[in-house]
C-alpha positions as CSV (number, residue, x, y, z in Angstrom):
1,M,53.2,100.9,76.2
2,D,54.2,98.3,73.6
3,M,57.5,96.9,74.9
4,S,58.1,94.7,71.8
5,L,59.8,97.5,70.0
6,T,62.2,98.1,72.9
7,S,63.3,94.4,72.9
8,A,63.9,94.6,69.1
9,F,66.5,97.2,69.6
10,S,68.0,96.4,73.0
11,V,69.5,93.0,73.3
12,S,71.5,93.5,76.5
13,M,72.1,95.8,79.4
14,Q,75.3,96.2,81.3
15,N,74.4,96.8,84.9
16,Y,76.4,97.2,88.1
17,Y,75.3,94.2,90.1
18,N,77.0,92.3,93.0
19,L,76.4,91.2,96.6
20,V,76.8,94.7,97.9
21,Y,74.7,96.4,95.2
22,R,71.6,94.6,94.2
23,E,69.2,97.5,93.3
24,E,68.8,96.2,89.8
25,E,66.7,93.4,91.2
26,R,63.9,95.9,91.9
27,E,63.1,97.0,88.4
28,M,65.7,96.5,85.7
29,I,66.3,92.8,86.0
30,P,62.6,92.0,86.1
31,Y,62.1,94.4,83.1
32,C,64.9,92.8,81.2
33,N,63.6,89.3,81.9
34,D,60.1,90.3,80.8
35,T,61.2,91.9,77.6
36,G,64.0,89.4,76.6
37,V,66.8,91.8,77.2
38,G,69.9,90.1,78.5
39,C,71.8,91.3,81.6
40,I,75.5,91.4,81.6
41,P,76.6,92.6,85.1
42,W,79.9,94.3,85.5
43,S,82.0,94.3,88.6
44,P,80.8,91.1,90.4
45,I,83.5,91.8,93.0
46,A,82.6,95.4,93.4
47,R,85.9,96.8,92.2
48,G,87.7,94.6,94.6
49,V,85.6,95.3,97.7
50,L,84.4,91.6,97.6
51,A,87.9,90.2,96.9
52,R,89.5,90.8,100.3
53,P,88.6,91.0,104.0
54,W,86.9,94.2,105.2
55,N,90.0,95.4,107.1
56,D,92.4,94.6,104.3
57,R,92.2,97.9,102.5
58,S,94.5,100.4,101.0
59,T,96.9,97.8,100.0
60,T,96.3,97.8,96.2
61,I,97.0,100.3,93.5
62,R,93.3,100.4,92.8
63,D,92.5,101.4,96.4
64,K,94.9,104.3,96.0
65,T,94.0,105.5,92.6
66,D,90.4,104.5,91.7
67,K,88.1,107.5,92.1
68,F,84.9,105.4,91.4
69,L,85.9,103.0,94.1
70,N,86.8,105.6,96.7
71,D,84.3,108.3,96.0
72,G,81.5,106.0,94.9
73,L,81.7,102.8,96.8
74,R,83.9,103.3,99.8
75,A,82.2,106.6,100.6
76,R,78.8,104.9,100.7
77,Q,79.7,101.7,102.6
78,D,78.0,100.9,105.9
79,E,77.7,98.2,108.5
80,V,75.5,96.1,106.2
81,D,78.3,96.0,103.5
82,K,80.8,95.0,106.2
83,Q,78.5,92.2,107.3
84,I,78.2,90.9,103.7
85,V,82.0,91.1,103.2
86,D,82.5,89.2,106.5
87,R,80.1,86.5,105.5
88,L,81.6,86.2,102.1
89,E,85.0,85.8,103.7
90,E,83.6,83.1,106.0
91,V,82.0,81.1,103.1
92,A,85.2,81.4,101.0
93,K,87.3,80.0,103.9
94,K,84.8,77.2,104.4
95,K,85.0,76.2,100.8
96,G,88.8,76.7,100.5
97,V,88.5,79.2,97.7
98,K,89.1,83.0,97.2
99,M,86.5,85.6,98.1
100,A,86.4,86.8,94.5
101,Q,85.5,83.3,93.3
102,V,82.6,83.1,95.7
103,A,81.4,86.6,94.8
104,T,81.6,85.6,91.1
105,A,79.9,82.3,91.7
106,W,77.0,84.1,93.4
107,T,76.6,86.3,90.2
108,L,76.8,83.2,88.0
109,R,74.2,81.5,90.2
110,R,71.8,84.5,89.4
111,G,71.8,83.3,85.8
112,T,74.2,86.0,84.4
113,I,77.6,86.0,82.9
114,P,79.4,88.9,84.4
115,I,82.1,91.2,83.0
116,I,85.2,90.6,85.1
117,G,88.3,92.8,85.1
118,L,91.3,90.6,84.4
119,G,94.6,92.4,85.0
120,S,96.8,89.3,85.3
121,I,97.1,85.7,84.5
122,E,96.4,84.9,88.2
123,R,93.1,86.8,87.9
124,I,92.1,84.9,84.8
125,D,92.8,81.6,86.5
126,E,90.8,82.7,89.5
127,A,87.8,83.8,87.3
128,V,87.9,80.5,85.4
129,A,88.0,78.5,88.7
130,A,84.9,80.4,89.9
131,I,82.8,78.4,87.4
132,N,83.4,75.3,89.6
133,V,82.4,77.1,92.9
134,V,78.9,76.0,93.6
135,L,77.0,77.7,96.4
136,T,74.3,75.8,98.2
137,D,70.9,77.5,98.7
138,E,71.8,78.0,102.3
139,E,75.1,79.6,101.5
140,A,73.5,82.0,98.9
141,K,70.8,82.9,101.4
142,Y,73.4,83.5,104.1
143,L,75.3,85.9,101.8
144,E,72.1,87.7,100.6
145,E,70.4,88.0,104.0
146,P,72.0,91.2,105.3
147,Y,71.4,93.2,102.2
148,A,69.5,96.5,102.6
149,P,68.2,98.9,99.9
150,K,70.7,101.6,98.8
151,Q,70.5,104.8,97.0
152,I,70.7,104.2,93.2
153,F,74.3,104.3,92.1
154,G,76.1,103.8,88.8
155,Y,75.5,104.9,85.3
């Protein structure tokens, strides 16, 4: 199949991609890289899952009202996700930054510029500060290591 026509019409793809959902690495990201289609991941903090410790739940309006978060993400979470969130918390504490900043820095490290939900000035400041959070190869590997394949999810 001649993929050159596809690239002529598709300049970017918005994909759900973060530390707890990396299924796009299997086919879509390599396809996009091969065909010149840009990847603009959304939800680098997994709708807040990667923004707070594992046991710190149900404290936000989103946790109480977001159907996609509760029926889609929370319903599918497992011990692997918990381990990733725990490691993310550990790295953030070590660096003295917020978990959301480390999760965003991981996405930036992957060579993408994510779509970040910004509901307050504080969130804007945190997102901008994530640019200065640099993960070492060892830290990135530590965060990625527990990941296990998941059922395809998203749009």
